[in-house]
C-alpha positions in Angstrom: -134.8 112.9 11.1 -135.1 115.5 13.9 -137.7 115.3 16.6 -138.4 118.8 18.0 -140.3 117.9 21.2 -141.0 120.7 23.7 -138.0 121.1 25.9 -137.6 117.6 27.1 -134.4 117.2 24.9 -132.7 119.8 27.1 -133.0 117.5 30.2 -130.0 115.3 30.8 -130.3 111.6 29.8 -131.0 109.3 32.7 -130.9 105.6 33.1 -134.6 105.1 33.7 -137.0 107.6 32.1 -140.6 106.4 32.2 -143.4 107.7 30.0 -147.0 107.3 31.1 -149.6 107.5 28.3 -153.2 107.9 29.3 -155.8 107.3 26.6 -159.5 106.2 26.1 -162.8 107.2 27.7 -162.6 109.1 31.0 -163.0 107.1 34.2 -162.4 107.9 37.9 -158.9 106.8 38.8 -156.8 108.2 36.0 -155.3 110.9 38.3 -154.9 108.4 41.1 -152.7 106.2 38.8 -150.7 109.3 37.7 -149.9 110.1 41.4 -149.2 106.4 42.3 -146.8 106.1 39.3 -145.1 109.3 40.2 -144.6 108.5 43.9 -143.6 104.9 43.5 -141.5 105.5 40.4 -139.6 108.4 42.0 -139.0 106.4 45.1 -137.4 103.7 42.9 -135.2 106.0 40.9 -137.3 106.6 37.8 -137.8 109.9 36.1 -141.5 110.0 35.5 -143.1 111.8 32.5 -146.7 111.9 31.2 -147.9 112.5 27.6 -150.3 115.4 27.8 -152.6 114.1 25.0 -152.1 110.4 25.2 -150.9 108.6 22.1 -151.5 111.8 20.1 -148.7 113.7 21.9 -146.0 111.4 20.4 -147.1 112.2 16.8 -147.3 115.1 14.4 -151.1 115.1 15.1 -150.4 116.7 18.6 -152.6 119.8 19.0 -151.3 121.4 22.2 -148.0 122.2 24.0 -146.2 121.0 26.0 -146.6 117.5 24.7 -145.1 115.9 27.8 -144.7 117.0 31.4 -142.3 115.8 34.1 -144.2 114.5 37.1 -142.8 115.1 40.5 -144.1 114.7 44.0 -143.5 118.1 45.6 -143.8 121.7 44.4 -140.2 122.7 45.3 -138.8 120.3 42.7 -141.4 121.5 40.2 -140.2 125.1 40.7 -136.6 124.0 40.2 -137.4 122.2 36.9 -139.5 125.1 35.6 -136.6 127.4 36.3 -134.5 125.1 34.0 -137.1 125.3 31.2 -138.4 121.8 31.8 -142.3 121.5 32.0 -143.2 119.9 35.3 -146.2 119.3 37.5 -146.3 118.4 41.2 -148.6 115.4 41.9 -148.5 115.0 45.6 -152.0 116.3 46.4 -153.8 115.3 43.2 -154.8 111.7 44.2 -158.5 112.5 44.3 -158.7 114.6 41.2 -161.7 113.7 39.0 -160.8 113.1 35.3 -157.3 113.4 34.0 -155.1 116.2 32.7 -153.1 113.6 30.7 -155.3 111.9 28.1 -156.9 111.9 24.7 -160.1 110.2 23.8 -159.6 107.3 21.5 -157.0 108.8 19.1 -158.3 107.1 15.9 -155.2 107.8 13.8 -153.3 105.4 16.0 -154.9 102.6 14.1 -152.5 103.6 11.2 -149.1 101.8 11.3 -147.3 104.9 10.0 -148.6 106.9 13.0 -147.5 104.2 15.5 -144.1 104.1 13.8 -143.7 107.8 14.3 -144.7 107.5 17.9 -142.0 104.8 18.4 -139.4 107.0 16.9 -140.3 109.9 19.0 -140.3 107.8 22.2 -136.8 106.6 21.4 -135.4 109.9 20.3 -136.5 111.6 23.5 -134.7 109.1 25.7 -137.6 107.3 27.3 -136.7 103.9 28.5 -139.9 102.5 30.1 -143.5 102.8 28.9 -146.8 102.5 30.9 -150.1 102.8 29.1 -153.2 103.6 31.2 -156.8 103.1 30.0 -159.3 100.5 29.0 -159.4 97.7 26.4 -158.9 100.2 23.5 -155.7 101.5 25.1 -154.5 98.0 25.6 -155.0 97.2 21.9 -153.2 100.4 21.0 -150.2 99.4 23.2 -150.0 95.9 21.7 -150.1 97.3 18.1 -147.6 100.0 19.0 -145.0 97.4 20.2 -144.8 96.0 16.7 -143.3 99.4 15.6 -140.1 98.7 17.5 -138.3 96.9 14.7 -135.5 99.0 13.3 -132.5 101.1 14.2 -134.6 104.3 14.6 -136.4 102.9 17.6 -134.2 100.2 19.2 -135.7 97.2 20.9 -139.1 97.1 22.6 -139.0 99.1 25.8 -140.0 97.5 29.1 -143.7 98.3 29.2 -146.9 97.7 31.1 -150.6 98.4 31.0 -152.8 99.6 33.9 -156.5 98.9 33.5 -158.7 102.0 34.3 -162.3 101.8 33.1 -165.8 102.0 34.3 -166.7 99.2 32.0 -164.4 96.6 33.7 -164.0 94.8 30.4 -160.5 93.3 30.6 -160.5 89.7 31.9 -158.6 88.8 35.0 -158.6 92.2 36.7 -161.0 94.6 38.4 -160.6 97.9 36.5 -159.8 101.0 38.5 -162.9 103.2 38.3 -165.3 100.3 38.3 -166.1 100.4 42.0 -166.4 104.2 42.0 -168.6 104.1 39.0 -170.9 101.6 40.7 -171.1 103.7 43.8 -171.9 106.9 41.9 -174.3 105.1 39.5 -176.2 103.3 42.2 -176.5 106.5 44.1 -178.3 108.1 41.2 -180.5 105.0 40.6 -181.4 104.8 44.3 -182.4 108.5 44.3 -184.8 107.8 41.4 -186.1 104.7 43.3 -187.0 106.9 46.3 -188.6 109.5 44.0 -190.6 106.8 42.3 -191.9 105.6 45.7 -192.7 109.1 46.9 -194.5 110.4 43.8 -195.8 107.0 42.4 -193.8 106.9 39.2 -192.3 104.3 36.9 -188.7 105.2 36.1 -186.8 103.6 33.1 -183.3 104.7 33.8 -180.7 104.4 31.1 -177.2 103.6 32.4 -173.7 102.8 31.0 -173.4 99.4 29.3 -172.9 99.2 25.6 -171.9 95.5 25.4 -172.1 93.5 28.6 -174.0 95.9 30.8 -171.9 95.0 33.9 -172.1 98.6 35.2 -175.8 98.7 34.8 -176.2 95.3 36.4 -174.2 96.1 39.5 -175.8 99.6 39.9 -179.3 98.1 39.4 -178.8 95.3 41.9 -177.1 97.7 44.4 -180.0 100.2 44.1 -182.6 97.4 44.4 -184.1 98.2 41.0 -187.2 96.2 40.2 -185.8 95.1 36.8 -182.5 95.3 35.1 -182.4 95.1 31.3 -179.0 94.2 29.8 -177.8 95.2 26.3 -178.0 91.7 24.8 -181.6 91.2 25.7 -184.0 90.9 22.8 -187.4 90.3 24.4 -190.2 88.3 22.6 -193.7 89.7 22.8 -194.8 87.4 25.6 -192.0 88.7 27.9 -192.7 92.4 27.0 -196.3 91.8 27.8 -195.5 90.2 31.1 -193.1 93.1 32.0 -195.7 95.7 30.9 -198.4 94.2 33.0 -196.2 94.0 36.1 -195.3 97.7 35.8 -198.8 98.7 34.9 -200.1 97.2 38.2 -197.3 98.7 40.3 -197.6 101.9 42.1 -193.9 102.6 41.6 -190.9 101.0 40.1 -187.3 101.5 38.9 -186.1 99.8 35.7 -182.4 100.1 34.9 -181.8 99.8 31.1 -178.2 99.4 29.7 -177.4 102.0 27.0 -176.7 99.2 24.5 -180.2 97.6 24.7 -181.5 96.9 21.2 -178.8 99.2 19.8 -178.8 97.7 16.2 -182.6 97.8 16.0 -182.7 101.4 17.3 -180.1 102.5 14.8 -182.1 101.1 12.0 -185.6 102.1 13.1 -185.2 105.0 15.6 -181.7 106.4 15.3 -182.3 109.3 17.7 -184.1 107.3 20.3 -182.4 106.4 23.6 -182.5 102.9 25.0 -184.9 103.9 27.9 -187.3 105.7 25.5 -187.2 102.6 23.2 -188.1 100.3 26.0 -190.9 102.6 27.1 -192.3 102.5 23.5 -192.1 98.8 23.5 -193.9 98.5 26.8 -196.6 101.0 25.8 -197.5 98.7 23.0 -198.4 96.1 25.6 -200.4 98.2 27.9 -198.1 100.3 30.1 -199.6 103.8 30.2 -198.3 107.1 31.3 -201.1 108.8 33.2 -201.6 111.8 35.6 -201.8 109.5 38.6 -198.8 107.4 37.8 -196.2 108.8 35.4 -193.9 106.6 33.2 -190.6 108.4 32.7 -187.8 107.4 30.4 -184.7 108.9 32.1 -181.8 109.5 29.5 -178.3 108.4 29.9 -175.9 110.6 31.8 -172.1 110.8 31.7 -171.9 112.4 35.0 -170.4 109.4 36.7 -167.3 109.6 34.4 -166.3 112.8 36.0 -166.7 111.9 39.7 -163.8 111.8 42.1 -162.4 108.3 42.6 -163.4 106.4 45.7 -160.7 105.4 48.2 -161.0 101.7 47.3 -159.9 102.5 43.8 -157.2 104.9 45.1 -155.8 102.1 47.2 -155.8 99.7 44.3 -154.1 102.3 42.1 -151.2 102.3 44.5 -151.1 98.5 44.8 -151.0 98.2 41.0 -148.2 100.7 40.8 -146.2 98.7 43.4 -146.8 95.4 41.5 -145.8 97.0 38.2 -142.5 98.4 39.5 -141.7 95.1 41.3 -142.1 93.4 37.9 -139.9 95.9 36.2 -137.2 95.4 38.9 -137.4 91.7 38.2 -136.8 92.2 34.5 -140.4 91.5 33.5 -142.1 93.4 30.7 -145.3 93.5 28.7 -147.4 92.9 31.7 -150.6 94.1 33.5 -150.8 94.3 37.3 -154.1 92.9 38.4 -156.1 93.2 41.6 -159.2 91.1 42.1 -159.2 91.0 45.9 -156.8 91.6 48.7 -155.4 88.1 48.4 -155.7 87.8 44.6 -153.1 90.1 43.1 -150.2 89.8 40.7 -149.2 90.5 37.1 -150.4 88.9 33.9 -148.6 88.9 30.5 -150.2 91.1 27.9 -150.5 88.3 25.4 -152.7 86.4 27.9 -155.2 89.3 28.2 -158.6 89.3 26.5 -161.7 91.5 26.4 -164.4 90.4 28.8 -167.9 91.4 27.9 -169.8 88.8 29.9 -171.8 89.6 33.1 -171.4 87.4 36.1 -174.0 84.6 36.0 -174.5 84.6 39.7 -176.2 88.0 39.5 -178.8 86.9 36.9 -181.5 85.8 39.5 -181.3 89.4 40.9 -182.3 91.0 37.6 -186.0 90.8 38.4 -187.8 91.6 41.7 -191.3 91.0 40.3 -190.7 87.2 40.0 -191.7 87.2 36.4 -191.7 83.5 35.3 -191.5 84.1 31.5 -188.8 86.7 31.9 -186.8 84.3 34.1 -187.3 81.4 31.8 -186.2 83.4 28.8 -183.0 84.5 30.5 -182.2 80.9 31.6 -182.9 79.6 28.1 -180.9 82.1 26.1 -177.8 82.6 28.2 -175.5 79.7 28.9 -172.3 80.1 30.8 -170.5 80.6 27.5 -172.9 83.2 26.2 -172.8 85.5 29.1 
């Protein structure tokens, strides 16, 4: 079987040719990782490439050309490669770019074994020797499944590979995802702006924020912005709690309530499929006395994806470089199927892929900060329904 694949096949074979595959939902930090892998990999003698459409680029489902690009640090080398007919991009000044030029969003066809087998054959035929996948928990699952395709003579053995965790959701256990800190900073800035507007104009804002399962982003943004109440996606309030919350808001001159986008998702899908989480909570509270009136508005602010496209903060950039360094150290030691992790300055290392798990729990220590009204029934309900294992 032949594998026509842009012009990569015209490049001479090298001992270490690394392919970076970016996939999943957008998050600040993708470009920072691309730059860090390029700089650190080049320094250590790797030839670094990126798939332009994530997993899709390695299959017949690719929809754009070129399907891969050579990543180099400076523009002089890029010009030389372009002159040889090799697609190339200089990465030296792109460390703060928002979004990513190299990604696809959740390539659903990669769930099919035949598609993953095709990707493995393409990877081998093009002379790639090392693989790094970058994204969130879905990309991690895709990498794990893909490795099972390296089983026959067409692909050779499993390549040395690694995963770098980039996600606003921060939902892989044992690591702080690149993009999480930037997402909190950007999200809390929006939330705090609405807090100040609520104070100035005497309004009640119900702000919907990212958080489909755990609500960790909504939690940290809400606490950081000093929201009066934070509603997480797994909350299912009984009437007495809704009544207590409605009364507290009704007697307040202003307030900010942060609502995770996953709040009552299943119920909304059944009963109000087009209603946002913030609008649904407002409807619930209206039934227990919260009123929108000319002298004190109650506003359900919809969810915004703005924060996915912000530039990465420098804390995330620094951790991108640290993770790249840890990754290549592991490769140099002969380790494979690993994830570099950074939890704090003195808590770094690499973890085997088979020890990683999705983490959808919020940090229990933050639960007392969900409520600034000191609502006894709300607090009692939270304590009663969420044990350490449940959250």
